[in-house]
N, C-alpha and C positions, 0 to 999 in steps of 0.2 A: 367261538371263532374270534380272533383278534381283528378289530376293525382297522384298516389301513387305507387311507384315502390320499389321492394326489391333491396337494394343496395348490393354491394359485401360483406359489413360487415353483412348485414342481412342474406345473403346466408351462410356465414361462421358461423354465430350464429346458424342457423338451423342445419347445419351439425354437429356442436359441440354438440348441444342438442341431436340429434339423436344418436350420438356416446355414450352418457351416458345412462347406463341401469337404468331405473327408475320404473320398475315394483315393486309394493309394496309387502310386505310379504304375503298378501292373494293370490297373483298371482304367486310368484316366491320365491324360497328358498334363492337366493342370496341377498346380501345387496344392497338396492337401493341407488343410488347416487343423491337423491332428493335435499339434502342440496346444493351440488355442482351445480346441474342444475339450482336451483333457484337463487343462487348467480351469476351464469353466466348470467342468464336472467336479474337480477337486475342491473348488471353492464352495460348491453346494454341499459336498460331503463334510467339509470342515464344520459346517453349521450344526451337524449332529454328532460331532466328536471325533471324526476321522483325522488322522495325520497322514501326510505324504511321506512314505518311507522309500519310495523309488520313483523317479521320473526321468527317464533317459532313453535314448535310442540304443539299439543293439550295435555291437561292433563286429567286424568280420570274424574275430576270434570266436564269437558266440555261435558261428555257423560250423565251426570245425567239428567233425565227427557226426554231423547230422546228414540225413538223406535229403539234401537241399534240392528242390525242384530246379530244373534247368533255367526257367525264366528268372528265378531269383539269382542264381549264380551269374547269369549274364548281366543282370541289372547291377549287381554289386561291382562287377568288373568294369562296366562301362559308365556308370553314373556315380560319381563320388558322393552325391547327396541322397542316394536312394535310401539308405538306412537312416540318415540324419533327419529326414522329414517324417519318419514313421516311429515315433517314440511309443513307449508303453508306460503305464502308470500303475503303481501299487499303493493302495490306501490301507491303513490299519486302524482298528478301533480296539481299545483295551491294551493292557500291558503285554509285554513279551511273555508268551506262555508256550508250553510244549505243543507239538503237533496234535496230541490227543485232546487238547482244549481249544482247538482252532477250527473255524469254519471258513472256507474260501469260496468266493463267488468270482466267476470269470465272465466278463462281458466285453464285446468288441465295439469300438467306436468308429472303426473304418467301415466303409460301405462299398457296394458295387458302384459302377459308374452310372450316370444318368440323373439328370436334374428332374425332380418332381415338385409340383406346387406344394408349398408348406401352408398348412391350415389346421385350425381346430374349430369345429362347429358346435362345440358343447358336448359332443359325445364321441367324436372320432378325430384322431390325428392323422394327417396325411403328410407324406414327404419321404424322401429317400432315407431309409434307416428307421422309419417309424416302428416297424416290428422287428427289424433285423439290423442292429439290435439297440438303437438309442432309446426307444420306448421302454424295453425291459431294463435298461441301465438306470433310467430315472425311477421306474417303479421299484427297483431294487433298493434305492435309497429310502423311498417311502416305506418300504417293508422293514428296513432296519430301524427307522425312526419309530414305527409302530411297536416294534419289539421292545425298544428302550422305554417307551411310555408304559407298556404293559408290565415290564420287569425292570425297574429302575437300576437294580444292581447287576444286571446282566453282564455288563462290560468288565466288571471286576474279576470274574472268573472265566470269561470266554473271550477269546481274541477273534475278531472278524476281519478278514482280509478281502479286499476287492482288487482283482486284476482288471484294469481297463486297458485293453490291448489294441495294437494295430496288427496288420499282417494276417488277419483271419480270412479276408476276401482275396480275390485275384489269383487264387491258386498258390498263395504263399504258404498255406497250410500251417501257419503259426510258428514257422521255424525261426523267425526273428522277433516274434511277439511272445506268445505263451511259453514256448519251449525254454528260452533262457530264464524266464521267471520261475518256472517249475524247477529247473536245475539249480537255482539259487535257494530253493527251499521254501518258497512262498506258496505253501499249500497246507491243508489241514487234514484232520480226521475225516471231515465231510467236505466234499468239493462239488459245487454245483455250477454247471456251465449254462448260461442264460441264452437259450436258443428257442425258437418257437416249436413247442411240442404239444400244443393244445392242453397244457397243464398236466400232461402225463409224464411220469418219471421214466426216463430212458437210461438205464444203467449200462449202456454200451455205446460204442461209436465205431462205425466202419472207418477204414482208411481208403485212400484212392490212389490210383496210379494212372499216368497219362502216357499213352503210346502214340507215336507219330509214324505213320506208314508213309515212307518217302519214295517217290519215283524220280530218278535222276537220269533222264534220257535226252534225246535231241529234238529240238523244235523243227517244224516244217511249215512251209507256206501253204495257204489254203488251196492253191491250185495243184499242189502235189502232196496230199495228205498221207500217202503211203510212204513217203520218204523219211518221215520222222517217227518218233514214238508218241503215241497218243495217251498221255498221262491221264487225261480226263476220262476216257473210256475205261482204262485199266483201274483207276482208283474208284470209279463208279461201280465197277464189278466187285472190287474188294469191299466197298462200303455195304452193298446189299448182302454179300456173302457173310460178312462179319455180323451184320445186324440180325441175320436169321440164324446163324450157327452158334455164335459166342454166348448169348444169354442163357443157353441151356447148361452152361458149365460154371456158373457164378457161385454156386453154393451159398446162397444168401445175400450176395452182392448185386450190383446193378451194372449194366453196360450202357454207356451213352455213346452212340456213334455221332460224333460232333461235326466240326467244320471240315469241309473239303474245299481245297483251293488249287486251281491251276492257272487261271488268268481271267481277264475281263473282256478281251476283244474277240471279235467274231471271225477275223480273217487270218487265222493261223492255227496250227496244231501245236498245243503246248506239250513239250516233252518232259517238263518237270512239274511236280506238285506234291501236295501232302494231304493226308487224311488223319484227323485227330480222333482218338477214342479215349474216354475217361471211364475207368473201371473201378468199382468199389469192392471191398472184401472185408469179411468179418474177422479174419485172423491171418497170421503170417503164412501159414501153410496153404490156406485157400488162395491168398494173393499170389504166392509163388506158382501154384498150380494153374491159376488163371492166366498168368503171364506166359507160362510155357504153352498153354493151349492157344493163346492169341497168336503167338509166333507160328505154331503149327498150322493154324487155320489160314494165316496169311500165305504160308507155303502151299497149302492145299488149293487155295483160291487162285494163286498164280499158276499152278499146274493145270487147273481146270480151264483157265483163260487160254493157256498155251494150246490145249487140245481143241478148244472150241473155235479159236480164231487163227489157227496156224496157216490156213489157206485163204483167209479173207483178203480181199483185194486191197483194202486200206489198212488192215490191222496186222498183217502177217509179220512185219518187222517188230511191232510191239510185242506180239505173242512170242516170237522167237527169242527176244531179249528180255522178256518180262522178269525172269528170275535174277538176271544180272543187274537190272536197273531198279529193283525194288528191295527195300530194306526196312526194318523196324528200328526206330530210334526212340529210346525211353526218355521222356522229358521229366517224368516223376515216377519214382519207384522206391520201395523199401521202407515206406512209412509204417510205424506201428499202428495196430488197431487196438481199441480198448475192448477187452472181452467182457461178456456178461458177468455181473457180480452176484454172488450168493451170500453177501454179508448180512447175517441175521440181525445184527444190531441196527444196521441202517434200514433194513426192511421194517423192523419194529418202529423205529423213530419216524420214518417218512410215510409208510403205508398204513400200518395198524393204528398208530397213535395219530398220525397226521391226516389220514383219510385220502391221501393222494393216490390216484389210479396209476397203475403201471402200464407202460407201453407194451402192447401185446407181443409175446415172444415170437409169434409167427409173422409179425409185420416188419418189413425191412427197416433197419436203422438208417441214419445218414451220417455223413462225415462232418466233424467239427474239431475244434482244438482240444476237446476232451481226450483225444487219442494220445496226447503227451502224458497223460496220467497212467498209462499202461505200465503195470509191473511195480508200481510204488507201494511198498509195504505199509500197512496200517492206514491206508487212505481209501475211502469209499468215494466213488465219483459217479455222478449222474448228470444227465442233461434235462433241464426243466425250464419252461418259459411259456408265456402267453401266446395265443394266436397260432396260426398254421402257415407254414411256408407257402403253400399253394393258395389257400383261401385269402390270405392277407397280401398276396401279390409281392412277396419278397423277391427281390432281384428283377422286378417287372414294373411296368407302368401301373400307376394307381396304388402303390404300396400304402397301407394304412394300419393303424392300431386303434382298437376301440378302448375308450376309457374304462369300461367295465372289465375288460380283459386285463388291462394293466393293473387295475386295483385288485383283481382276484389274485394276480401274481404277487402283488405287494403283501396281501394278507397271508398267502402261503409262505412267503419269506419270513414274515413276523412269527408265524406259528412254528416254523422250523427252528428259528433261533431261540425262541422261548423254551421249546422242548429240549433242544440241545443243552442249553444252560442249566436246565433242571435235572439233567441226567444224574448228577451227583446224589440227589435226594433219593433216587430210585436204586442206586447202586448198593450192593451189599458191602458193608464195611467201608464205605466211602470210596471204593475203587471205581474206575471207569468201566462202563459196559461197552 
């Protein structure tokens, strides 16, 4: 095993990154300091030989032809600085080489909202992004450095790319971060997306879609509740109906019955409101089937509501008009999913030679920017990283990353790069495997 440790400079780098607020505009109203974070990261990468080959924000033209989430479309239309404050960075080590000789790592430096105390007590880093994914980003550099120490000539025959992107969080789904970089050809034969997987190789990624069930009716005063449409009761009925019926039709995905909102006050009947659902799927066919099922279940729930409350003193008008005032609006739909890979070469390199465990086939995957690698020829993609999304409190209070986990990831990166660079020696007649 190649030893790869986080130096004092690495620890200082991670603490500096954790101190920088990098939640994007979809997550937080404050200005993200992503330019500064990426420049700080690039400066550290230069110390081990990387060059900056791209550092720019996406342009509106980069979104053309993409299934852009509604929140992103609205933000681009309404905020001229939305894309400008969310750049992405590409670093390159080694000469320009064909895709077959290239390894790409993708890591995101944007975070979810929420300020967390930044600290390192000698064994554990805390702070927003510690595990998702500023900690893995720093450990990645330590891993590359370890590989170069172990195999000094590695960079002469292997090109290493790092995509340090924005737009991974907040429901942006990588449409202005990872997707434009992949479309420009910055990927390799082997592509690893650095997300917390407990150091298990996940060679697939679900995609997700967001449905908004809207009720657009009439309000009423609290003294005359029967005069209006009670969106709160109707959407509550729809929420429990979908929560119990829809998960049985996911075919390997997940259903999250999320936010429900009608109003904040006690002295009125709210006639309008919305219910959000986020649904993941493993492939396009499953996603299309789940979307169709969701719309059908909404219609069935509305019908049941009409039957159950048609003669109710306060809900009769809501029941009678339920079908007319209820509709499904898709905020996000049509994203690709990364299907499971059966690449024998990659299995040999990563699992048999490298000893990395594979994410169980019967355990649900999750959604990340790896989905944009779907369908690219000659490219094997997997998700790999330290820690666990739940255990390490990613997206929650108390987010942390243990030094031992980050160093284990660094060692895995080192081993992968050394084995990849040595593949020529194992190939028959000097050809790639």
